[in-house]
DRENPA-3360 file (N, C-alpha, C; in nm, 2 decimals, always signed):
BEGIN
1 = YNVVILYD = -11.17/-1.57/+3.57/-11.21/-1.49/+3.45/-11.36/-1.52/+3.41 ~ -11.42/-1.42/+3.35/-11.56/-1.44/+3.30/-11.56/-1.44/+3.15 ~ -11.47/-1.37/+3.08/-11.47/-1.36/+2.94/-11.33/-1.38/+2.89 ~ -11.31/-1.45/+2.78/-11.19/-1.46/+2.71/-11.20/-1.40/+2.57 ~ -11.11/-1.31/+2.54/-11.11/-1.24/+2.40/-10.99/-1.30/+2.32 ~ -11.02/-1.35/+2.21/-10.91/-1.40/+2.12/-10.91/-1.30/+2.00 ~ -10.80/-1.23/+1.98/-10.78/-1.13/+1.87/-10.69/-1.19/+1.76 ~ -10.74/-1.25/+1.66/-10.66/-1.31/+1.55/-10.54/-1.39/+1.61;
9 = PQHTKNGF = -10.57/-1.49/+1.70/-10.46/-1.55/+1.77/-10.38/-1.65/+1.67 ~ -10.25/-1.66/+1.70/-10.16/-1.75/+1.63/-10.14/-1.87/+1.71 ~ -10.15/-1.99/+1.65/-10.12/-2.12/+1.71/-9.98/-2.12/+1.76 ~ -9.96/-2.16/+1.89/-9.83/-2.17/+1.95/-9.83/-2.30/+2.03 ~ -9.72/-2.37/+2.03/-9.70/-2.49/+2.10/-9.69/-2.46/+2.25 ~ -9.77/-2.54/+2.33/-9.77/-2.52/+2.48/-9.82/-2.38/+2.52 ~ -9.90/-2.32/+2.43/-9.96/-2.19/+2.45/-10.10/-2.19/+2.40 ~ -10.12/-2.13/+2.29/-10.25/-2.13/+2.22/-10.25/-2.25/+2.14;
17 = DGEFVKIL = -10.29/-2.37/+2.19/-10.29/-2.49/+2.12/-10.41/-2.57/+2.15 ~ -10.41/-2.70/+2.11/-10.53/-2.79/+2.13/-10.57/-2.80/+2.27 ~ -10.48/-2.81/+2.36/-10.51/-2.82/+2.50/-10.58/-2.70/+2.56 ~ -10.54/-2.58/+2.51/-10.60/-2.46/+2.55/-10.75/-2.45/+2.50 ~ -10.77/-2.50/+2.38/-10.90/-2.50/+2.32/-10.99/-2.59/+2.40 ~ -10.94/-2.71/+2.44/-11.03/-2.80/+2.52/-11.07/-2.73/+2.65 ~ -10.98/-2.66/+2.72/-11.01/-2.59/+2.84/-11.10/-2.48/+2.81 ~ -11.08/-2.41/+2.70/-11.17/-2.30/+2.67/-11.31/-2.35/+2.64;
25 = AKFVKDHN = -11.33/-2.46/+2.57/-11.46/-2.51/+2.54/-11.53/-2.55/+2.67 ~ -11.46/-2.61/+2.77/-11.52/-2.64/+2.90/-11.56/-2.52/+2.97 ~ -11.47/-2.42/+2.97/-11.50/-2.29/+3.03/-11.63/-2.23/+2.98 ~ -11.65/-2.23/+2.85/-11.77/-2.17/+2.79/-11.89/-2.25/+2.81 ~ -11.88/-2.38/+2.78/-12.00/-2.47/+2.78/-12.05/-2.51/+2.92 ~ -11.95/-2.53/+3.01/-11.99/-2.58/+3.14/-11.99/-2.48/+3.25 ~ -11.92/-2.37/+3.23/-11.90/-2.28/+3.34/-11.94/-2.14/+3.31 ~ -12.04/-2.12/+3.22/-12.10/-1.99/+3.20/-12.00/-1.89/+3.14;
33 = GGLCYIAG = -11.90/-1.94/+3.08/-11.80/-1.84/+3.03/-11.84/-1.77/+2.90 ~ -11.77/-1.66/+2.88/-11.80/-1.59/+2.75/-11.68/-1.59/+2.66 ~ -11.70/-1.60/+2.53/-11.59/-1.60/+2.44/-11.61/-1.50/+2.33 ~ -11.52/-1.41/+2.31/-11.52/-1.31/+2.20/-11.40/-1.35/+2.10 ~ -11.44/-1.38/+1.98/-11.33/-1.40/+1.88/-11.34/-1.29/+1.77 ~ -11.22/-1.22/+1.76/-11.21/-1.12/+1.66/-11.12/-1.17/+1.54 ~ -11.18/-1.18/+1.43/-11.11/-1.23/+1.31/-11.01/-1.13/+1.26 ~ -10.90/-1.18/+1.21/-10.80/-1.09/+1.14/-10.75/-1.16/+1.02;
41 = NKHTDETL = -10.67/-1.08/+0.94/-10.62/-1.13/+0.81/-10.49/-1.20/+0.82 ~ -10.43/-1.22/+0.94/-10.30/-1.28/+0.95/-10.31/-1.43/+0.99 ~ -10.38/-1.46/+1.09/-10.38/-1.60/+1.14/-10.51/-1.67/+1.15 ~ -10.62/-1.60/+1.13/-10.75/-1.67/+1.14/-10.77/-1.78/+1.05 ~ -10.74/-1.77/+0.92/-10.75/-1.88/+0.83/-10.68/-2.00/+0.87 ~ -10.55/-1.98/+0.91/-10.46/-2.09/+0.95/-10.51/-2.16/+1.07 ~ -10.56/-2.07/+1.17/-10.61/-2.12/+1.30/-10.74/-2.20/+1.29 ~ -10.84/-2.14/+1.22/-10.97/-2.19/+1.22/-11.01/-2.28/+1.11;
49 = MGKGVMKP = -10.94/-2.27/+0.99/-10.99/-2.34/+0.87/-10.91/-2.47/+0.84 ~ -10.81/-2.50/+0.93/-10.73/-2.62/+0.91/-10.80/-2.74/+0.97 ~ -10.74/-2.85/+0.96/-10.79/-2.98/+1.02/-10.71/-3.02/+1.14 ~ -10.64/-2.93/+1.20/-10.56/-2.97/+1.31/-10.62/-2.96/+1.45 ~ -10.54/-2.93/+1.55/-10.59/-2.94/+1.69/-10.68/-2.82/+1.72 ~ -10.68/-2.71/+1.64/-10.76/-2.59/+1.67/-10.90/-2.60/+1.61 ~ -10.93/-2.71/+1.54/-11.06/-2.72/+1.47/-11.18/-2.71/+1.56 ~ -11.17/-2.77/+1.69/-11.29/-2.76/+1.77/-11.33/-2.62/+1.81;
57 = LAEELLPV = -11.23/-2.52/+1.80/-11.26/-2.38/+1.83/-11.36/-2.33/+1.73 ~ -11.34/-2.36/+1.60/-11.43/-2.32/+1.49/-11.56/-2.40/+1.49 ~ -11.55/-2.53/+1.51/-11.67/-2.61/+1.50/-11.76/-2.60/+1.62 ~ -11.71/-2.59/+1.74/-11.79/-2.60/+1.86/-11.83/-2.46/+1.93 ~ -11.74/-2.36/+1.91/-11.75/-2.24/+1.99/-11.80/-2.12/+1.91 ~ -11.78/-2.11/+1.78/-11.81/-1.99/+1.71/-11.95/-2.00/+1.64 ~ -12.02/-1.89/+1.63/-12.15/-1.89/+1.57/-12.16/-1.89/+1.42 ~ -12.04/-1.89/+1.36/-12.04/-1.88/+1.21/-11.94/-1.99/+1.16;
65 = VLAPDTVN = -11.96/-2.02/+1.03/-11.86/-2.10/+0.96/-11.79/-2.01/+0.86 ~ -11.66/-2.00/+0.87/-11.58/-1.91/+0.79/-11.56/-1.96/+0.65 ~ -11.54/-1.87/+0.56/-11.49/-1.90/+0.42/-11.35/-1.85/+0.41 ~ -11.27/-1.90/+0.32/-11.13/-1.86/+0.30/-11.12/-1.71/+0.27 ~ -11.02/-1.65/+0.32/-11.00/-1.51/+0.29/-10.90/-1.50/+0.17 ~ -10.96/-1.50/+0.05/-10.88/-1.52/-0.07/-10.81/-1.39/-0.12 ~ -10.85/-1.27/-0.07/-10.78/-1.15/-0.12/-10.66/-1.13/-0.02 ~ -10.54/-1.13/-0.08/-10.42/-1.12/+0.00/-10.39/-0.97/+0.03;
73 = IARRIRQD = -10.29/-0.96/+0.13/-10.26/-0.82/+0.18/-10.20/-0.74/+0.07 ~ -10.11/-0.80/-0.02/-10.05/-0.72/-0.13/-10.16/-0.66/-0.22 ~ -10.26/-0.74/-0.25/-10.36/-0.69/-0.34/-10.44/-0.57/-0.27 ~ -10.46/-0.58/-0.14/-10.53/-0.47/-0.07/-10.45/-0.34/-0.08 ~ -10.32/-0.36/-0.06/-10.23/-0.24/-0.06/-10.23/-0.17/-0.20 ~ -10.24/-0.25/-0.30/-10.24/-0.19/-0.44/-10.37/-0.13/-0.48 ~ -10.48/-0.15/-0.40/-10.61/-0.09/-0.44/-10.59/+0.07/-0.44 ~ -10.64/+0.13/-0.55/-10.63/+0.27/-0.56/-10.72/+0.35/-0.46;
81 = APVAWPVK = -10.84/+0.31/-0.45/-10.93/+0.38/-0.36/-11.01/+0.28/-0.27 ~ -10.95/+0.23/-0.17/-11.02/+0.14/-0.08/-11.14/+0.22/-0.01 ~ -11.25/+0.14/+0.01/-11.37/+0.20/+0.06/-11.39/+0.15/+0.21 ~ -11.42/+0.24/+0.30/-11.46/+0.20/+0.43/-11.61/+0.18/+0.44 ~ -11.65/+0.06/+0.43/-11.80/+0.03/+0.42/-11.86/+0.04/+0.56 ~ -11.97/+0.12/+0.58/-12.03/+0.13/+0.71/-12.08/+0.00/+0.76 ~ -12.08/-0.02/+0.89/-12.14/-0.13/+0.96/-12.29/-0.11/+0.97 ~ -12.37/-0.21/+0.92/-12.51/-0.20/+0.91/-12.58/-0.29/+1.01;
89 = LTSYGLEH = -12.66/-0.23/+1.10/-12.73/-0.31/+1.20/-12.85/-0.38/+1.14 ~ -12.87/-0.50/+1.19/-12.99/-0.58/+1.15/-13.10/-0.54/+1.25 ~ -13.22/-0.58/+1.22/-13.34/-0.55/+1.31/-13.31/-0.61/+1.45 ~ -13.25/-0.72/+1.45/-13.22/-0.79/+1.58/-13.11/-0.71/+1.65 ~ -13.01/-0.66/+1.58/-12.91/-0.58/+1.64/-12.95/-0.45/+1.69 ~ -13.06/-0.39/+1.63/-13.11/-0.26/+1.68/-13.16/-0.27/+1.82 ~ -13.20/-0.39/+1.87/-13.26/-0.41/+2.00/-13.16/-0.48/+2.09 ~ -13.05/-0.53/+2.04/-12.96/-0.62/+2.12/-12.88/-0.53/+2.22;
97 = PITRLGGS = -12.86/-0.58/+2.34/-12.78/-0.50/+2.44/-12.64/-0.47/+2.39 ~ -12.58/-0.55/+2.31/-12.44/-0.52/+2.26/-12.44/-0.40/+2.17 ~ -12.53/-0.39/+2.07/-12.52/-0.30/+1.96/-12.62/-0.18/+1.98 ~ -12.71/-0.18/+2.07/-12.80/-0.07/+2.10/-12.72/+0.04/+2.17 ~ -12.66/+0.12/+2.10/-12.57/+0.23/+2.16/-12.64/+0.35/+2.20 ~ -12.77/+0.37/+2.15/-12.84/+0.49/+2.18/-12.96/+0.46/+2.27 ~ -13.03/+0.57/+2.31/-13.15/+0.55/+2.40/-13.27/+0.51/+2.33 ~ -13.27/+0.52/+2.19/-13.39/+0.49/+2.11/-13.34/+0.42/+1.98;
105 = DDDTRRIW = -13.44/+0.37/+1.91/-13.40/+0.31/+1.78/-13.34/+0.42/+1.69 ~ -13.40/+0.54/+1.68/-13.34/+0.64/+1.60/-13.20/+0.69/+1.64 ~ -13.18/+0.70/+1.77/-13.05/+0.74/+1.82/-12.95/+0.63/+1.79 ~ -12.98/+0.51/+1.80/-12.89/+0.40/+1.77/-12.85/+0.40/+1.62 ~ -12.95/+0.42/+1.53/-12.92/+0.43/+1.39/-12.83/+0.55/+1.36 ~ -12.85/+0.66/+1.42/-12.77/+0.78/+1.40/-12.62/+0.75/+1.44 ~ -12.61/+0.69/+1.56/-12.48/+0.66/+1.61/-12.40/+0.57/+1.51 ~ -12.46/+0.46/+1.47/-12.39/+0.37/+1.38/-12.37/+0.43/+1.24;
113 = AVLPGQYW = -12.45/+0.53/+1.20/-12.43/+0.59/+1.08/-12.30/+0.68/+1.07 ~ -12.26/+0.73/+1.19/-12.15/+0.82/+1.20/-12.02/+0.74/+1.24 ~ -12.03/+0.62/+1.28/-11.91/+0.55/+1.32/-11.83/+0.51/+1.19 ~ -11.70/+0.53/+1.19/-11.62/+0.50/+1.07/-11.64/+0.35/+1.02 ~ -11.65/+0.34/+0.89/-11.67/+0.20/+0.83/-11.55/+0.12/+0.84 ~ -11.56/+0.00/+0.78/-11.45/-0.10/+0.78/-11.40/-0.13/+0.65 ~ -11.26/-0.13/+0.63/-11.20/-0.16/+0.50/-11.19/-0.31/+0.47 ~ -11.19/-0.39/+0.58/-11.17/-0.53/+0.56/-11.27/-0.60/+0.66;
121 = SHPVFKKK = -11.32/-0.72/+0.61/-11.39/-0.81/+0.70/-11.37/-0.95/+0.65 ~ -11.37/-1.05/+0.74/-11.34/-1.18/+0.70/-11.46/-1.25/+0.64 ~ -11.45/-1.32/+0.53/-11.56/-1.39/+0.46/-11.62/-1.49/+0.55 ~ -11.75/-1.51/+0.54/-11.83/-1.61/+0.62/-11.91/-1.69/+0.52 ~ -11.90/-1.83/+0.53/-11.97/-1.92/+0.45/-12.12/-1.92/+0.49 ~ -12.14/-1.94/+0.62/-12.28/-1.94/+0.67/-12.28/-1.92/+0.82 ~ -12.40/-1.88/+0.87/-12.41/-1.87/+1.01/-12.47/-2.00/+1.06 ~ -12.44/-2.04/+1.18/-12.48/-2.16/+1.24/-12.63/-2.15/+1.29;
129 = PGARVLAE = -12.70/-2.27/+1.31/-12.83/-2.26/+1.36/-12.83/-2.20/+1.50 ~ -12.93/-2.11/+1.52/-12.94/-2.04/+1.65/-12.86/-1.92/+1.67 ~ -12.77/-1.89/+1.57/-12.69/-1.77/+1.57/-12.77/-1.65/+1.54 ~ -12.74/-1.54/+1.60/-12.81/-1.41/+1.58/-12.71/-1.31/+1.52 ~ -12.74/-1.26/+1.40/-12.66/-1.16/+1.34/-12.70/-1.02/+1.39 ~ -12.61/-0.95/+1.45/-12.64/-0.82/+1.50/-12.61/-0.71/+1.40 ~ -12.50/-0.73/+1.32/-12.46/-0.63/+1.23/-12.40/-0.70/+1.11 ~ -12.41/-0.64/+0.99/-12.35/-0.69/+0.87/-12.28/-0.58/+0.79;
137 = SSNPMCRM = -12.21/-0.63/+0.69/-12.14/-0.53/+0.60/-12.24/-0.47/+0.50 ~ -12.22/-0.34/+0.47/-12.30/-0.27/+0.38/-12.25/-0.29/+0.23 ~ -12.13/-0.36/+0.22/-12.08/-0.38/+0.09/-12.16/-0.48/+0.02 ~ -12.23/-0.45/-0.09/-12.31/-0.54/-0.16/-12.24/-0.66/-0.23 ~ -12.11/-0.65/-0.24/-12.03/-0.76/-0.30/-11.99/-0.86/-0.19 ~ -12.00/-0.83/-0.07/-11.96/-0.92/+0.04/-12.08/-1.00/+0.09 ~ -12.09/-1.12/+0.06/-12.21/-1.20/+0.09/-12.17/-1.34/+0.13 ~ -12.26/-1.41/+0.20/-12.25/-1.55/+0.24/-12.29/-1.64/+0.12;
145 = ANGELLPL = -12.27/-1.77/+0.13/-12.30/-1.86/+0.02/-12.45/-1.85/-0.02 ~ -12.54/-1.82/+0.08/-12.68/-1.81/+0.05/-12.72/-1.68/-0.01 ~ -12.63/-1.59/-0.03/-12.66/-1.46/-0.09/-12.69/-1.35/+0.01 ~ -12.70/-1.38/+0.14/-12.73/-1.28/+0.24/-12.60/-1.20/+0.26 ~ -12.62/-1.07/+0.31/-12.50/-0.99/+0.33/-12.41/-1.05/+0.44 ~ -12.28/-1.01/+0.43/-12.18/-1.07/+0.52/-12.20/-1.03/+0.66 ~ -12.21/-1.12/+0.75/-12.23/-1.08/+0.89/-12.10/-1.04/+0.95 ~ -12.10/-0.93/+1.04/-11.98/-0.88/+1.10/-11.98/-0.90/+1.25;
153 = IVTSTVGS = -12.10/-0.89/+1.31/-12.11/-0.92/+1.46/-12.22/-1.02/+1.48 ~ -12.18/-1.13/+1.53/-12.28/-1.25/+1.55/-12.26/-1.31/+1.69 ~ -12.37/-1.34/+1.75/-12.36/-1.40/+1.88/-12.45/-1.53/+1.89 ~ -12.42/-1.61/+1.98/-12.49/-1.74/+2.00/-12.47/-1.79/+2.14 ~ -12.56/-1.88/+2.18/-12.54/-1.95/+2.31/-12.47/-2.08/+2.29 ~ -12.37/-2.11/+2.37/-12.29/-2.23/+2.36/-12.29/-2.30/+2.49 ~ -12.37/-2.40/+2.50/-12.39/-2.47/+2.63/-12.45/-2.37/+2.73 ~ -12.38/-2.35/+2.84/-12.43/-2.25/+2.94/-12.37/-2.11/+2.92;
161 = GRSLYIGM = -12.28/-2.10/+2.82/-12.21/-1.97/+2.80/-12.25/-1.91/+2.67 ~ -12.18/-1.80/+2.64/-12.21/-1.72/+2.52/-12.09/-1.70/+2.44 ~ -12.11/-1.69/+2.31/-12.00/-1.67/+2.21/-12.03/-1.55/+2.12 ~ -11.93/-1.46/+2.10/-11.95/-1.35/+2.01/-11.84/-1.35/+1.90 ~ -11.88/-1.34/+1.78/-11.79/-1.34/+1.67/-11.79/-1.19/+1.61 ~ -11.67/-1.14/+1.59/-11.65/-1.01/+1.53/-11.56/-1.02/+1.41 ~ -11.62/-1.00/+1.29/-11.55/-1.03/+1.17/-11.47/-0.92/+1.11 ~ -11.43/-0.82/+1.19/-11.35/-0.71/+1.15/-11.25/-0.67/+1.26;
169 = EATWRWRY = -11.14/-0.62/+1.22/-11.03/-0.60/+1.32/-11.00/-0.45/+1.34 ~ -11.09/-0.36/+1.30/-11.06/-0.22/+1.31/-11.17/-0.14/+1.38 ~ -11.22/-0.20/+1.49/-11.32/-0.12/+1.57/-11.25/-0.01/+1.64 ~ -11.11/-0.01/+1.64/-11.04/+0.10/+1.70/-11.06/+0.23/+1.63 ~ -11.11/+0.22/+1.50/-11.14/+0.35/+1.43/-11.25/+0.42/+1.49 ~ -11.33/+0.35/+1.57/-11.45/+0.42/+1.63/-11.40/+0.51/+1.75 ~ -11.28/+0.50/+1.79/-11.23/+0.58/+1.90/-11.22/+0.73/+1.86 ~ -11.22/+0.76/+1.73/-11.21/+0.90/+1.68/-11.35/+0.97/+1.68;
177 = VHDAYYHR = -11.45/+0.90/+1.72/-11.58/+0.96/+1.73/-11.62/+0.99/+1.88 ~ -11.66/+1.11/+1.91/-11.71/+1.15/+2.04/-11.61/+1.11/+2.15 ~ -11.48/+1.13/+2.12/-11.38/+1.11/+2.22/-11.38/+0.96/+2.27 ~ -11.40/+0.87/+2.18/-11.40/+0.72/+2.20/-11.52/+0.68/+2.29 ~ -11.62/+0.76/+2.31/-11.73/+0.72/+2.40/-11.80/+0.59/+2.35 ~ -11.83/+0.59/+2.22/-11.91/+0.48/+2.16/-11.82/+0.36/+2.15 ~ -11.69/+0.38/+2.12/-11.60/+0.26/+2.12/-11.60/+0.19/+2.26 ~ -11.59/+0.27/+2.36/-11.59/+0.21/+2.50/-11.72/+0.15/+2.53;
185 = RFWARSMR = -11.83/+0.22/+2.49/-11.96/+0.17/+2.52/-11.99/+0.04/+2.45 ~ -11.95/+0.02/+2.32/-11.96/-0.10/+2.25/-11.89/-0.22/+2.32 ~ -11.77/-0.20/+2.36/-11.69/-0.30/+2.42/-11.74/-0.33/+2.56 ~ -11.78/-0.23/+2.64/-11.83/-0.26/+2.77/-11.96/-0.34/+2.76 ~ -12.04/-0.30/+2.67/-12.17/-0.38/+2.65/-12.14/-0.52/+2.61 ~ -12.04/-0.54/+2.52/-12.01/-0.67/+2.47/-11.96/-0.76/+2.59 ~ -11.88/-0.70/+2.68/-11.82/-0.78/+2.79/-11.93/-0.81/+2.89 ~ -12.02/-0.72/+2.91/-12.13/-0.74/+3.01/-12.22/-0.85/+2.96;
193 = YLASMRTR = -12.25/-0.85/+2.83/-12.33/-0.96/+2.77/-12.27/-1.09/+2.78 ~ -12.14/-1.10/+2.75/-12.07/-1.23/+2.75/-12.04/-1.29/+2.89 ~ -12.03/-1.20/+2.99/-12.00/-1.24/+3.12/-12.12/-1.31/+3.18 ~ -12.09/-1.38/+3.29/-12.20/-1.45/+3.36/-12.31/-1.35/+3.40 ~ -12.43/-1.39/+3.41/-12.54/-1.31/+3.45/-12.52/-1.26/+3.60 ~ -12.44/-1.34/+3.67/-12.41/-1.30/+3.81/-12.31/-1.19/+3.82 ~ -12.24/-1.16/+3.72/-12.14/-1.06/+3.72/-12.20/-0.92/+3.71 ~ -12.17/-0.84/+3.80/-12.22/-0.70/+3.80/-12.11/-0.60/+3.76;
201 = RIV = -11.99/-0.63/+3.78/-11.88/-0.54/+3.76/-11.79/-0.60/+3.65 ~ -11.74/-0.52/+3.56/-11.65/-0.56/+3.45/-11.52/-0.48/+3.46 ~ -11.41/-0.55/+3.46/-11.28/-0.48/+3.46/-11.21/-0.51/+3.33;
% end
């Protein structure tokens, strides 16, 4: 394998556990591996914010430090008019191979402007040194501890490998634009970036 994707994983004994995290850290740091972590509202807090065997995943491999997700699911359901906030590219994201979906800066801006927004994103306390924020929430109420807008797509180098944090779980909504072309393009670019530089083909 060249890339491991973790989608809001739940801790399981003899499965996704401390031993798995140790192997994963070695895979990324020492063997040019790529890691993509997609935060969700079911298991991410329990997995990454506790003090148990999964702690090294949050401390060593992710480019951000998470904050608690304090708004529960019942409260979200009761909201009268939830808002799908557009994903906003940073200046760095405009040029990055993951998020540059168009042939020019203007094309890329137009594409991200028409992609459906996100109703939920996981809170982030801060980004780690060396991390690059590619995209952030346009919701002015969602911010980090330092007041900067909440990062949604963040990447960093970890040892000899690469790590990608995605703080939203509904990129599937992008499938409804242009017959899922940009959805496929985003994920293909993400995997190519995370995989070893020697890898030419992605399955």
